C-alpha positions as CSV (number, residue, x, y, z in Angstrom):
1,M,-1.8,128.4,-26.9
2,K,-4.0,131.3,-25.5
3,Y,-5.4,133.9,-28.1
4,P,-7.2,137.0,-26.8
5,Y,-10.5,137.5,-28.9
6,Y,-13.2,140.4,-28.7
7,I,-17.0,140.6,-29.2
8,C,-19.0,143.5,-31.0
9,D,-22.2,143.9,-32.3
10,V,-22.2,145.9,-36.0
11,F,-24.8,148.3,-37.6
12,T,-26.3,149.1,-34.6
13,E,-25.3,151.6,-31.7
14,T,-27.9,149.3,-28.9
15,R,-25.8,145.9,-27.4
16,F,-27.4,142.8,-28.8
17,G,-28.5,144.1,-31.4
18,G,-26.9,143.9,-35.1
19,N,-24.7,141.6,-36.1
20,Q,-22.4,139.3,-34.1
21,L,-19.2,138.9,-34.5
22,A,-15.9,137.4,-33.1
23,V,-12.3,139.6,-33.7
24,L,-9.1,137.8,-33.0
25,P,-6.8,140.4,-33.5
26,H,-3.5,138.0,-33.1
27,A,-4.1,135.1,-35.2
28,E,-0.4,134.6,-36.2
29,G,-0.1,130.8,-35.6
30,L,-3.2,129.4,-36.5
31,S,-3.8,127.2,-39.9
32,A,-6.7,127.9,-41.9
33,G,-8.1,124.5,-40.5
34,Q,-8.0,125.5,-36.8
35,M,-9.4,129.3,-37.9
36,Q,-12.2,127.1,-39.2
37,Q,-12.6,124.8,-35.9
38,I,-12.7,128.2,-34.2
39,A,-15.2,129.9,-36.1
40,R,-17.9,126.6,-35.8
41,E,-17.1,127.0,-32.2
42,F,-18.4,130.8,-32.5
43,N,-21.1,129.7,-34.7
44,F,-21.8,133.4,-35.6
45,S,-22.6,134.1,-39.2
46,E,-18.8,135.4,-39.6
47,T,-15.5,135.6,-37.1
48,T,-12.6,137.2,-38.2
49,F,-8.8,137.0,-37.6
50,V,-6.6,139.4,-37.9
51,F,-2.3,138.7,-39.1
52,P,0.4,141.4,-39.6
53,P,0.2,143.0,-42.9
54,R,1.5,141.2,-46.0
55,E,1.4,143.8,-48.5
56,G,2.2,147.0,-46.4
57,H,-0.9,147.6,-45.5
58,T,-2.7,147.9,-42.2
59,R,-3.6,144.5,-41.8
60,H,-4.0,141.1,-43.5
61,V,-7.6,139.6,-42.4
62,R,-9.2,136.6,-43.6
63,I,-13.1,135.5,-42.8
64,F,-14.7,132.4,-41.8
65,T,-18.3,131.6,-41.6
66,P,-19.1,128.5,-39.3
67,V,-18.4,126.0,-43.0
68,R,-16.1,128.1,-44.9
69,E,-13.8,131.4,-45.8
70,L,-15.5,134.0,-48.0
71,P,-13.1,136.3,-49.5
72,F,-14.9,139.3,-48.6
73,A,-18.0,140.6,-46.3
74,G,-19.1,143.8,-44.7
75,H,-20.0,143.5,-41.3
76,P,-16.5,141.5,-40.2
77,N,-14.7,144.6,-41.7
78,I,-17.2,147.0,-40.3
79,G,-16.8,145.5,-37.0
80,T,-12.7,144.2,-37.3
81,A,-12.4,148.6,-37.7
82,F,-14.4,148.8,-35.0
83,V,-12.2,146.4,-32.6
84,L,-8.9,147.4,-33.8
85,A,-9.4,151.5,-32.9
86,A,-12.1,151.3,-30.0
87,T,-9.2,148.7,-28.2
88,G,-6.3,150.9,-29.2
89,E,-4.7,148.2,-31.7
90,L,-4.3,151.0,-34.1
91,G,-2.4,153.4,-32.0
92,K,-3.7,157.0,-30.6
93,I,-6.2,157.5,-33.2
94,D,-4.8,161.1,-34.6
95,A,-6.9,163.0,-37.4
96,L,-5.7,162.0,-41.3
97,S,-8.3,164.3,-42.6
98,R,-10.8,166.6,-41.2
99,T,-13.3,169.0,-42.6
100,P,-14.4,172.5,-41.4
101,A,-17.5,170.6,-40.1
102,E,-15.7,168.4,-38.0
103,E,-13.6,170.6,-35.6
104,S,-15.8,169.7,-33.0
105,G,-13.9,166.5,-32.3
106,R,-15.0,164.7,-34.8
107,E,-11.9,162.9,-37.1
108,R,-11.7,160.1,-39.9
109,L,-9.3,158.1,-39.8
110,N,-8.5,155.6,-42.6
111,V,-6.9,152.2,-43.1
112,V,-6.7,149.2,-45.5
113,F,-7.0,145.4,-44.7
114,E,-5.3,143.0,-47.0
115,E,-8.2,140.1,-48.1
116,V,-8.3,137.6,-50.7
117,A,-11.0,140.1,-52.5
118,G,-8.5,142.9,-52.9
119,M,-8.0,146.0,-50.5
120,V,-10.8,146.8,-48.4
121,S,-10.2,150.4,-47.4
122,I,-12.7,151.9,-43.8
123,E,-12.7,155.1,-43.0
124,I,-13.3,155.1,-39.3
125,L,-14.8,158.4,-37.8
126,T,-13.9,159.2,-34.1
127,S,-15.7,161.7,-32.0
128,N,-14.1,163.1,-29.2
129,G,-12.0,160.2,-28.8
130,K,-14.9,157.0,-29.4
131,V,-15.5,155.4,-33.1
132,E,-18.6,156.8,-34.1
133,S,-19.4,154.4,-37.2
134,C,-17.4,153.2,-39.7
135,E,-17.7,152.5,-43.6
136,L,-16.1,150.4,-46.1
137,T,-15.4,150.8,-50.0
138,A,-16.1,147.2,-51.7
139,P,-12.9,145.7,-53.2
140,Q,-14.4,145.1,-57.0
141,P,-16.3,147.0,-59.4
142,L,-20.2,145.6,-59.8
143,S,-20.3,142.9,-62.0
144,F,-23.6,140.2,-63.0
145,G,-24.0,136.5,-62.9
146,K,-26.9,134.7,-63.9
147,S,-30.1,135.2,-64.1
148,I,-32.5,132.6,-62.0
149,E,-36.1,132.6,-63.0
150,P,-38.5,134.0,-60.6
151,A,-40.4,130.3,-59.7
152,T,-36.9,128.5,-58.7
153,V,-36.6,131.8,-55.8
154,A,-39.8,131.3,-54.8
155,C,-39.7,128.2,-54.2
156,A,-36.7,128.7,-52.2
157,L,-38.0,131.1,-50.3
158,S,-41.9,129.5,-49.2
159,L,-43.3,132.3,-51.6
160,D,-45.4,132.2,-54.6
161,T,-44.1,133.3,-57.9
162,G,-46.1,136.6,-58.1
163,D,-44.3,137.6,-54.6
164,I,-41.2,138.7,-56.6
165,L,-40.9,141.9,-58.4
166,I,-39.1,142.3,-62.2
167,E,-39.8,144.7,-63.4
168,R,-36.7,146.1,-62.4
169,H,-34.4,143.1,-62.8
170,F,-35.3,139.1,-62.2
171,P,-33.6,137.6,-59.8
172,Q,-29.9,138.2,-60.2
173,V,-26.2,137.2,-58.7
174,A,-24.2,140.6,-58.6
175,S,-21.4,140.9,-56.8
176,V,-18.5,143.3,-55.1
177,G,-16.3,141.4,-54.2
178,M,-18.7,138.7,-52.4
179,P,-21.6,137.2,-55.0
180,F,-25.4,137.3,-53.8
181,L,-29.0,136.5,-55.5
182,M,-30.6,139.5,-55.5
183,V,-34.8,139.2,-54.9
184,E,-37.0,142.0,-54.6
185,L,-40.0,141.8,-53.2
186,N,-43.9,143.1,-53.5
187,D,-43.9,144.5,-50.2
188,R,-43.0,144.1,-46.5
189,A,-45.5,141.5,-45.4
190,T,-44.0,139.4,-48.4
191,L,-40.5,139.9,-47.0
192,E,-41.6,138.9,-43.4
193,R,-43.4,135.5,-44.8
194,A,-40.1,134.5,-46.7
195,K,-39.0,131.1,-45.3
196,I,-36.0,128.9,-46.3
197,D,-37.1,126.0,-48.2
198,M,-34.1,123.4,-48.4
199,S,-35.4,121.9,-51.4
200,G,-35.3,125.6,-53.2
201,F,-31.9,125.7,-52.1
202,E,-30.3,122.8,-53.5
203,A,-32.6,123.3,-56.8
204,I,-30.4,126.6,-57.1
205,H,-26.8,125.2,-55.7
206,A,-26.9,122.8,-58.5
207,E,-27.1,125.5,-61.1
208,G,-23.8,126.2,-59.9
209,I,-25.0,129.1,-58.1
210,M,-24.0,129.9,-53.9
211,P,-27.7,130.6,-52.9
212,D,-27.0,133.3,-50.6
213,I,-30.2,134.9,-51.0
214,Y,-30.8,139.0,-50.3
215,L,-34.4,140.1,-50.1
216,Y,-35.2,143.4,-50.3
217,T,-38.2,145.4,-50.3
218,R,-39.2,149.7,-51.2
219,A,-40.1,150.7,-47.2
220,T,-41.0,153.8,-45.8
221,E,-41.6,154.6,-42.1
222,G,-37.9,156.3,-41.3
223,F,-36.0,153.6,-43.9
224,D,-35.5,153.4,-47.8
225,I,-35.2,149.6,-48.1
226,R,-36.4,147.0,-45.5
227,A,-34.1,143.1,-46.1
228,R,-33.5,139.6,-45.4
229,M,-30.3,137.3,-46.1
230,F,-30.6,133.9,-46.2
231,G,-27.4,131.6,-46.7
232,P,-28.1,128.1,-45.3
233,L,-25.5,126.0,-47.7
234,S,-22.8,128.5,-46.4
235,G,-23.8,128.3,-42.8
236,V,-26.2,130.9,-42.2
237,P,-29.3,130.1,-41.5
238,E,-30.2,134.0,-41.7
239,D,-28.1,137.1,-41.3
240,P,-29.3,140.2,-39.3
241,A,-26.8,142.6,-41.3
242,T,-25.3,141.7,-44.6
243,G,-22.9,144.7,-45.5
244,S,-20.9,142.9,-48.3
245,A,-24.9,142.5,-49.9
246,N,-26.0,146.1,-49.4
247,C,-23.4,146.8,-51.0
248,V,-24.1,145.1,-53.8
249,L,-27.8,146.2,-53.8
250,A,-26.6,150.1,-53.9
251,G,-24.7,149.4,-56.6
252,L,-27.8,147.4,-58.1
253,L,-30.2,150.4,-57.7
254,A,-28.0,153.0,-59.0
255,H,-27.5,150.5,-62.0
256,Y,-30.6,150.5,-62.7
257,D,-31.4,153.9,-61.6
258,D,-32.0,156.2,-64.9
259,K,-29.8,159.0,-64.0
260,T,-26.3,158.5,-65.5
261,S,-24.3,160.3,-63.2
262,G,-24.6,161.0,-59.4
263,T,-24.3,159.5,-55.7
264,F,-27.2,157.1,-53.9
265,S,-28.1,156.2,-50.7
266,W,-30.1,154.5,-48.9
267,R,-31.2,153.7,-45.2
268,I,-31.8,149.9,-44.8
269,A,-33.0,148.0,-42.0
270,Q,-31.9,144.1,-41.8
271,G,-32.2,142.3,-38.9
272,V,-36.1,143.0,-37.9
273,E,-37.6,139.2,-37.9
274,M,-34.6,138.3,-36.1
275,G,-34.9,140.2,-33.1
276,R,-31.8,141.9,-34.0
277,P,-32.4,145.1,-35.6
278,S,-29.7,146.5,-37.7
279,T,-29.4,150.0,-39.7
280,L,-26.8,150.1,-42.9
281,I,-26.5,153.2,-44.9
282,A,-25.6,152.0,-48.0
283,R,-24.6,154.5,-50.9
284,A,-23.3,154.3,-54.8
285,E,-21.5,156.8,-56.8
286,K,-22.0,156.5,-60.9
287,N,-20.4,158.6,-64.0
288,G,-21.5,158.3,-67.8
289,G,-23.4,155.3,-66.7
290,A,-21.8,153.5,-64.7
291,V,-21.0,152.5,-61.1
292,T,-18.3,153.5,-60.0
293,K,-18.7,152.7,-56.1
294,T,-20.3,151.1,-53.7
295,S,-20.2,151.6,-49.7
296,V,-21.9,150.4,-46.2
297,C,-21.7,152.7,-43.0
298,G,-22.6,151.8,-39.7
299,A,-22.0,151.9,-36.1
300,S,-20.8,148.8,-34.1
301,V,-20.8,148.1,-29.9
302,L,-18.1,146.0,-27.9
303,V,-20.4,143.7,-26.0
304,S,-17.5,141.0,-24.2
305,E,-13.5,140.1,-24.3
306,C,-12.0,136.8,-23.5
307,A,-9.9,134.3,-25.4
308,I,-10.1,130.7,-26.8
309,F,-7.4,127.9,-26.1
310,V,-6.0,126.1,-29.6
311,E,-3.6,123.6,-28.6
């Protein structure tokens, strides 16, 4: 049977930048095993499979890396919403809400994807009939897991223990639907120098933690944060743009901010070291000392459309 698919680049306005994504908009009839095989065939960090809704929302979406299914992820949701809107799968894009500043043709369409981690709300911003950007809200509140000794993480990243900042937080597992080990580094030079040491990743995994490690450092020159994400045990040696991890970062930074309430936003560069530069806008809301919402926003571009044959 023939299944149409689209490839897009996410968190970029430039084709062949950002994070690649394959989207199968009509995946009915595929088994979990077949979806895993297809994701392995594309060998992107993620591939999405779109089904009719089960609970009355916009679509039911399943997300696979080359080696496993994910409960939630950022760039696959942004890219899937973009593809469905840009190719007419959602029908005519009519305004659901509009502010006075958007009367010059900019409109917002809200969709909800049903996923393992919960309901994922995405706001699609269009301008003059074209998709300009998409912003997703994480399906779960910020939560924390284990902290890891800096020396253990440094080993996994081929760095020195002193390269890891611990003034704000130790290397910390945190999640908004997908857990990451969040690590702050001294500076951009340290970020660029980091590389995978598989024995270190396996040691972290032996502690019961899936070592999807998100590294970040404070930045200047047009960005607030520069980041990388290594997930070799998830089949993703390095990810050029990790929306879910950047949602976690927004929540983490807001959590540790001295302000008890407010809205926070960061402009983040990722994928630069891979030659696939990505730009993400991560946001968080905080009320009464608690992080109440995290989101990530970015643009996407279509790259190709074709079909894959499955027996």
